[in-house]
C-alpha positions in Angstrom: 0.0 0.0 0.0 1.3 3.5 -0.8 1.3 6.2 1.8 -1.5 7.9 -0.1 -3.7 4.8 0.1 -2.9 4.4 3.8 -4.2 7.9 4.5 -7.0 7.6 2.0 -6.0 10.6 -0.1 -5.0 11.4 -3.6 -1.6 12.8 -4.7 -3.0 16.2 -5.5 -4.3 17.2 -2.0 -2.9 20.2 -0.2 -0.7 19.9 2.9 -3.6 20.9 5.2 -5.8 18.2 3.7 -3.0 15.7 4.0 -2.5 16.6 7.7 -6.2 16.3 8.4 -6.3 12.9 6.7 -3.3 11.8 8.9 -5.0 13.0 12.1 -8.3 11.3 11.1 -6.4 8.0 10.2 -4.3 8.1 13.4 -7.4 8.5 15.5 -9.2 5.7 13.7 -6.3 3.3 13.9 -5.0 4.1 17.4 -4.6 0.9 19.4 -6.6 2.2 22.3 -9.7 2.7 20.1 -12.0 -0.1 19.0 -10.9 -1.5 15.6 -7.4 0.0 16.0 -4.2 -1.9 16.1 -0.5 -1.3 16.6 0.2 -2.4 13.0 -2.4 0.0 11.5 -1.0 2.9 13.6 2.5 2.1 12.5 1.5 2.1 8.9 -0.3 5.5 9.4 2.8 6.9 11.1 5.1 5.6 8.4 2.9 7.1 5.7 2.9 10.4 7.4 6.7 10.3 7.8 7.0 10.0 4.0 4.4 12.5 3.0 5.2 15.2 5.6 8.8 15.4 4.5 9.0 17.3 1.2 12.2 15.5 0.0 10.9 12.0 0.9 7.5 12.8 -0.7 9.2 13.9 -3.9 11.3 10.8 -4.0 8.3 8.6 -3.4 6.3 10.4 -6.1 9.1 10.1 -8.6 9.6 6.4 -7.8 5.9 5.5 -8.0 5.5 7.5 -11.2 8.3 5.6 -12.8 6.9 2.3 -11.6 3.5 3.1 -13.0 5.0 4.2 -16.4 7.1 1.0 -16.6 4.0 -1.1 -15.8 2.0 0.7 -18.5 4.8 0.1 -21.0 5.0 -3.5 -20.1 1.2 -3.8 -20.4 1.2 -2.0 -23.7 3.9 -4.3 -25.1 2.0 -7.4 -24.1 -1.3 -6.3 -25.6 0.4 -5.1 -28.8 2.1 -8.4 -29.4 -1.1 -10.3 -29.1 -1.9 -13.4 -27.2 0.9 -15.9 -26.6 0.5 -19.3 -28.0 2.9 -21.3 -26.0 4.2 -20.8 -22.6 7.9 -21.5 -22.2 9.4 -22.1 -18.8 12.7 -20.3 -18.3 15.2 -20.1 -15.4 14.7 -17.1 -13.2 16.8 -14.1 -14.0 19.6 -13.1 -11.8 19.4 -9.8 -9.9 23.0 -9.0 -10.8 23.9 -7.7 -14.3 27.0 -8.8 -16.2 29.0 -5.9 -14.9 28.2 -6.7 -11.2 25.6 -4.0 -10.6 22.2 -4.9 -9.0 19.4 -5.1 -11.5 16.4 -2.8 -10.6 13.1 -4.5 -10.4 10.1 -2.7 -11.8 7.7 -4.9 -9.7 9.4 -3.9 -6.4 7.2 -1.8 -4.1 7.6 1.9 -4.7 7.5 2.7 -0.9 8.9 1.0 2.1 8.9 2.1 5.8 11.8 4.1 7.1 14.7 2.0 8.6 14.9 1.5 12.3 17.0 3.9 14.4 20.7 3.2 14.2 23.9 4.8 15.4 24.2 7.6 17.9 20.4 8.0 18.4 20.1 4.5 20.0 23.3 5.0 22.0 21.9 8.2 23.5 18.8 6.3 24.5 20.8 3.6 26.3 23.5 5.8 27.9 21.5 7.3 30.8 20.3 4.0 32.2 23.8 2.6 31.9 25.1 5.6 33.8 22.6 5.0 36.6 23.6 1.4 37.0 27.4 2.0 36.8 27.1 5.0 39.1 25.1 3.0 41.6 27.7 0.3 41.7 30.5 2.8 42.1 28.6 4.6 44.9 27.8 1.3 46.7 31.5 0.2 46.4 32.7 3.5 47.6 30.4 3.4 50.6 31.2 -0.3 51.4 35.0 0.2 51.3 34.9 3.8 52.8 36.6 5.3 49.7 35.2 8.8 49.5 36.5 9.5 46.0 34.8 6.5 44.4 31.6 7.3 46.3 31.7 10.9 45.0 32.3 9.7 41.4 29.5 7.2 41.7 27.1 9.9 42.9 28.1 12.2 40.1 27.6 9.5 37.5 24.2 8.7 39.0 23.1 12.3 38.9 24.3 12.7 35.3 22.4 9.5 34.4 19.2 10.8 36.0 19.6 14.1 34.3 20.0 12.2 31.0 16.8 10.3 31.7 15.0 13.6 31.9 16.6 15.4 29.1 16.9 12.8 26.3 13.1 12.2 25.9 12.5 16.0 25.8 15.2 16.4 23.1 13.8 13.4 21.1 10.3 14.9 21.3 11.5 18.2 19.9 13.3 16.3 17.1 10.1 14.4 16.2 8.1 17.6 16.2 10.6 19.2 13.8 10.5 16.2 11.5 6.7 16.0 11.4 6.8 18.8 8.7 4.5 21.8 8.4 2.0 22.2 11.3 
């Protein structure tokens, strides 16, 4: 399903109509509502992520237009050559061309969901809890062995981890609001 089909809109709608369709679809497919599900909500959010970002929307529109044109050319060539009399079985074609490049497939879907988070974003999410645990062990070890320096370092690491637990979600929320596109 294309993002337009997920939101139930055509490609020619305005940004305001697109946003209204997203809100309407999100409310209808929310898991807390009757008939809603996590999968449906995920599809709506992925569709909005593509359509709300002008560059991703332009890429999707170009790719889907090319796929439609290729399909129409293929259909036109089949109907122009007339019905086939015999059906021959052939070995499947390789996805690699003679010069080692990957062959593009016209039948491939024109849209796919965004990749999961990778890199520093996931590290930033894991770092504060790790700091809390490590700082807690340091503070306990410093207290158990009466080493004031280790205890102080442990407390500082715990405080920084707690601060990170408060700040990271706020920063990520701000990022997601900026990436939602025009409001």
